[in-house]
C-alpha positions in Angstrom: -26.5 80.2 -6.8 -28.6 79.7 -3.7 -28.8 75.9 -4.3 -25.0 75.8 -4.7 -24.5 77.6 -1.4 -27.0 75.3 0.3 -25.2 72.3 -1.0 -21.8 73.6 0.2 -23.3 74.3 3.6 -24.6 70.8 3.9 -21.2 69.3 2.9 -19.5 71.6 5.3 -21.8 70.6 8.2 -21.3 66.9 7.5 -17.6 67.4 7.4 -17.7 69.2 10.8 -20.0 66.5 12.2 -17.6 63.7 11.3 -14.3 65.5 12.0 -11.7 63.9 14.1 -11.9 65.2 17.7 -9.1 65.7 20.2 -9.6 64.7 23.9 -8.1 66.9 26.7 -8.5 67.1 30.4 -11.5 69.3 30.0 -13.4 66.3 28.6 -12.8 64.3 31.9 -15.2 64.2 34.9 -15.4 67.0 37.4 -16.4 67.1 41.0 -20.2 66.8 41.3 -20.7 65.0 38.0 -23.0 62.0 37.9 -23.4 59.6 35.0 -26.0 56.9 34.5 -24.3 53.7 33.2 -25.8 50.5 31.9 -24.1 47.2 32.3 -24.6 45.4 29.0 -25.6 41.9 28.2 -22.6 39.9 26.9 -23.5 38.2 23.6 -21.4 36.3 21.0 -21.9 39.0 18.3 -20.2 41.7 20.3 -16.8 42.3 18.9 -14.9 45.4 20.1 -11.7 44.8 18.0 -12.5 46.4 14.6 -11.4 50.0 14.3 -9.8 52.6 12.1 -10.1 56.2 10.9 -13.6 57.6 10.2 -15.0 54.3 11.4 -18.5 53.6 12.5 -19.0 51.3 15.5 -22.6 50.2 15.6 -23.5 48.8 19.1 -27.1 49.9 18.9 -28.3 46.4 19.8 -26.7 46.5 23.3 -29.1 45.4 26.0 -29.1 46.6 29.5 -28.8 44.1 32.4 -28.3 46.5 35.4 -27.7 50.2 35.8 -25.3 52.2 38.1 -24.8 55.8 38.9 -21.2 56.9 38.7 -20.7 59.9 41.1 -17.5 62.0 41.3 -16.5 63.5 44.6 -14.1 66.0 46.0 -11.1 64.5 47.8 -12.0 66.4 50.9 -15.4 64.7 51.1 -13.9 61.2 51.3 -12.8 61.4 55.0 -9.9 62.8 57.0 -7.4 60.1 56.4 -7.9 59.9 52.6 -8.1 63.7 52.2 -4.7 64.1 54.0 -2.9 61.3 52.1 -4.3 62.4 48.7 -4.3 66.1 49.3 -4.0 68.2 46.1 -0.7 69.9 47.0 2.2 70.3 44.5 4.7 68.5 46.6 2.5 65.5 47.3 3.5 62.5 45.1 0.0 61.1 45.7 -1.9 64.3 44.9 -5.5 63.9 43.6 -8.2 66.3 42.7 -11.1 63.9 42.1 -12.5 60.7 43.7 -15.1 58.1 42.8 -16.3 54.8 44.2 -14.9 52.1 42.1 -14.9 48.3 41.5 -13.3 45.9 44.0 -9.5 45.5 44.2 -7.8 42.3 43.3 -8.8 39.5 45.7 -6.4 38.9 48.6 -6.7 35.6 50.5 -8.1 35.9 54.1 -8.7 39.6 53.5 -12.1 41.3 53.4 -12.1 44.4 51.1 -15.1 46.8 50.7 -16.0 50.5 50.2 -13.3 51.0 47.5 -12.7 54.6 46.4 -10.5 55.6 43.4 -8.4 58.8 43.6 -7.6 60.6 40.3 -5.3 63.4 39.3 -6.6 65.2 36.3 -4.1 67.6 34.8 -3.4 69.2 31.4 -1.0 66.4 30.6 -2.7 63.3 31.8 -5.6 61.6 33.7 -4.1 59.3 36.3 -5.0 57.1 39.2 -3.1 58.2 42.3 -4.3 55.3 44.5 -7.2 53.8 46.3 -8.9 53.9 49.6 -10.5 50.8 50.9 -12.0 49.2 54.1 -9.6 46.3 54.7 -10.7 44.0 57.5 -12.8 46.8 59.0 -10.1 49.5 58.8 -10.0 52.4 56.3 -6.7 52.2 54.5 -5.2 54.5 51.9 -3.3 52.6 49.2 -0.9 54.9 47.4 0.7 54.2 44.0 4.5 54.5 43.9 4.0 55.5 40.3 0.6 56.7 39.0 -1.5 54.6 36.5 -1.9 56.9 33.5 -5.3 56.2 32.1 -5.1 58.9 29.4 -2.3 61.0 28.0 -3.3 64.6 26.8 -4.0 65.8 24.3 -5.3 62.5 22.9 -5.3 62.3 19.1 -5.6 59.5 16.6 -2.4 57.5 16.3 -1.0 58.5 19.7 0.6 55.8 21.9 1.9 55.9 25.5 2.6 53.6 28.4 2.9 53.7 32.1 4.0 51.4 35.0 2.2 51.6 38.3 2.5 49.6 41.5 1.5 49.6 45.2 2.4 47.6 48.3 0.2 46.9 51.3 1.1 45.6 54.7 -1.7 43.5 56.2 -1.5 43.0 60.0 -1.8 39.4 61.0 -1.2 38.2 57.4 1.8 39.7 55.8 2.4 41.7 52.7 0.6 42.1 49.4 1.9 43.8 46.2 0.5 44.6 42.8 2.3 46.0 39.7 0.8 46.9 36.4 2.0 47.9 32.9 -0.5 49.8 30.7 -0.1 50.5 27.0 -2.5 53.1 25.6 -3.2 53.3 21.8 -5.6 55.8 20.2 -6.5 53.4 17.4 -9.7 54.9 15.9 -12.0 57.8 15.5 -15.5 58.1 14.0 -19.1 57.5 14.9 -20.2 55.4 17.9 -23.9 54.2 18.0 -25.3 52.9 21.2 -28.9 52.7 22.6 -28.0 56.2 24.2 -27.5 57.8 20.8 -24.8 58.5 18.1 -21.6 60.3 19.0 -18.4 61.6 17.4 -15.7 59.7 19.3 -12.1 58.9 19.7 -11.3 55.2 20.5 -8.6 54.4 23.1 -7.4 50.8 23.5 -5.6 50.1 26.8 -3.7 46.8 27.1 -2.9 45.9 30.7 -0.6 43.2 32.1 -0.2 42.8 35.8 1.3 40.7 38.6 0.4 40.0 42.2 2.8 39.1 45.0 1.9 37.8 48.5 4.1 37.2 51.5 2.6 35.2 54.4 4.1 35.8 57.9 2.6 32.6 59.1 4.8 30.4 56.8 7.7 32.9 56.3 7.5 32.7 52.5 5.8 34.4 49.6 4.9 33.8 45.9 4.2 35.9 42.8 2.0 35.2 39.9 0.9 36.9 36.7 -2.8 37.8 36.1 -4.5 37.2 32.7 -3.9 40.2 30.4 -6.9 42.5 30.0 -7.8 45.0 27.4 -10.1 48.1 27.8 -11.7 49.4 24.6 -13.0 52.9 25.4 -14.9 55.4 23.2 -14.5 59.0 24.4 -16.6 62.0 23.3 -16.2 65.7 23.7 -17.4 66.6 27.2 -18.5 63.0 27.8 -16.7 62.8 31.2 -16.5 59.0 31.3 -16.3 56.7 28.3 -19.6 56.6 26.2 -18.8 52.9 25.9 -16.2 50.6 27.5 -15.8 47.0 26.7 -13.3 45.0 28.7 -11.8 41.7 27.6 -9.7 39.1 29.3 -7.1 37.1 27.4 -7.6 33.4 28.2 -5.4 30.9 26.4 -4.8 33.4 23.6 -8.4 34.2 23.1 -10.1 37.6 24.1 -13.2 37.0 26.1 -15.6 39.9 26.7 -16.0 40.2 30.5 -17.7 43.6 30.9 -19.7 46.1 28.9 -20.5 49.6 30.4 -22.1 52.5 28.5 -23.7 55.9 29.2 -27.4 55.5 29.1 -30.8 56.9 30.1 -33.1 55.4 32.7 -34.3 52.0 31.5 -36.1 49.0 33.0 -34.7 45.4 32.9 -36.0 43.3 30.0 -35.6 39.9 31.8 -33.7 38.5 28.8 -31.2 36.0 30.1 -27.4 36.2 29.6 -26.2 34.9 26.2 -22.8 33.2 26.3 -22.4 34.3 29.9 -23.0 32.7 33.3 -26.5 32.8 34.6 -27.2 34.4 38.0 -25.7 32.3 40.8 -23.7 30.0 38.5 -19.9 29.8 38.7 -17.6 28.9 35.8 -13.9 28.0 36.0 -11.4 28.5 33.2 -9.1 27.0 32.3 -10.0 23.6 33.7 -7.8 21.5 33.8 -5.5 24.2 35.1 -1.8 24.7 35.8 -2.8 26.3 39.1 -3.7 29.7 37.7 -7.4 30.0 37.0 -10.3 32.4 36.9 -13.7 32.0 38.5 -16.5 33.8 36.5 -19.9 34.5 38.0 -22.9 36.9 37.6 -24.4 38.2 40.8 -27.7 40.1 41.1 -26.4 42.0 44.2 -23.2 42.8 46.1 -22.5 40.0 48.5 -19.7 38.5 50.5 -18.1 35.1 49.5 -15.5 32.6 50.3 -13.7 30.1 48.0 -12.0 27.1 49.5 -10.2 24.1 48.0 -11.0 20.6 49.3 -9.6 17.2 48.5 -12.0 14.6 47.1 -12.0 13.1 50.6 -13.5 16.3 52.0 -10.3 17.7 53.7 -9.8 21.4 53.5 -6.6 22.1 51.6 -6.6 25.9 51.3 -8.8 29.0 51.6 -8.2 30.7 48.2 -10.2 33.8 48.5 -12.5 35.8 50.8 -14.0 39.0 49.7 -17.0 40.6 48.0 -18.8 39.7 44.8 -20.0 42.9 43.1 -23.5 43.2 41.4 -23.1 42.1 37.8 -20.2 40.3 36.2 -17.3 39.1 38.5 -13.9 37.7 37.6 -11.9 36.3 40.5 -8.3 35.3 39.9 -7.2 32.3 41.8 -3.8 30.7 42.3 -3.3 27.2 43.6 0.3 26.6 42.5 1.5 26.2 46.1 3.9 23.3 46.6 1.5 21.8 49.1 -1.1 21.3 46.4 -0.3 18.2 44.3 -1.6 17.4 40.9 -5.0 15.8 40.9 -8.7 16.4 41.2 -10.1 18.7 43.8 -13.4 20.3 44.8 -13.7 24.1 44.8 -16.3 25.1 47.4 -17.9 28.6 46.7 -19.9 30.0 49.6 -22.1 33.1 49.2 -25.0 34.6 51.1 -27.3 32.6 48.7 -25.7 29.2 49.7 -22.8 27.2 48.4 -21.7 25.3 45.3 -19.0 22.7 44.5 -17.0 22.7 41.3 -14.7 19.9 40.2 -11.2 21.2 39.4 -8.2 19.3 37.9 -4.7 20.6 38.7 -1.9 19.7 36.4 1.1 21.9 37.2 
């Protein structure tokens, strides 16, 4: 009888351990939380797509390249301007109750962007981005979303789907107007066990498919243009009380193929191994795709540190055609979206000059619009 009870207890414990979980707002970050995150090595064998019910995702072979500390702040601690605009008041359409430093915003020609802060509103129904704060050309500017970007819908259960549309507009003195709109589709497409170098976890998997567009109006020429950015997909594994994803793999869709562009996972303190990138650009090397291009292309680089940069287009005779981008390369993987579909740029071969604090490089580019 005792052995039967013991067996039943083991079966019961295993069933509990592998039971499907539900994610709610209590599993999101809170003010004062800090999380150590490793930026992983991008290798050909990493495939985030397979999923399902009671699935096991084995990413135990992930290798750390760099580490960050994600810190979540109170809105009041971000400064007077931001705390007023994103104040947590019921009548405020931009209300937020959480803030954190985030990645760079989409590149804007002739604009320097730094010190980006994300503002979140975590409620019982959703975890949303209310907007950003950023230093733009030396001035702290709040960037509010007309509609919030819904990162997660609560409660999150296997099989759930939802979508949201978000957008913002930004007037830039001396330049004109910049706008960005985005459509996000979230699908809870798996649950089960996630294995990483940090451990094994009972998780829910959320797949977020994002399509977005940029628009730019230039006062100097009295005209504007709009262009679509390559679709991206975020694969996120969430655990009970994990705060941030235990693992997030981001891909960019290029010519119908998903390319892994970033890997971030919760981790402990580790030292770098010195193993070079596999199937990724080496430090200080820049890649362009597609090339030849119809005028929309992506520059891919891996930077050891955060540094300013400028990207300019030259003719083969050495004449400056256009400054395409001026901004900041973050430490780690960078994807910079470029658009050279201006009517003033004819089909042909050009030189793309990339200038950073470490020097400059020229890349040959063929335009065939």
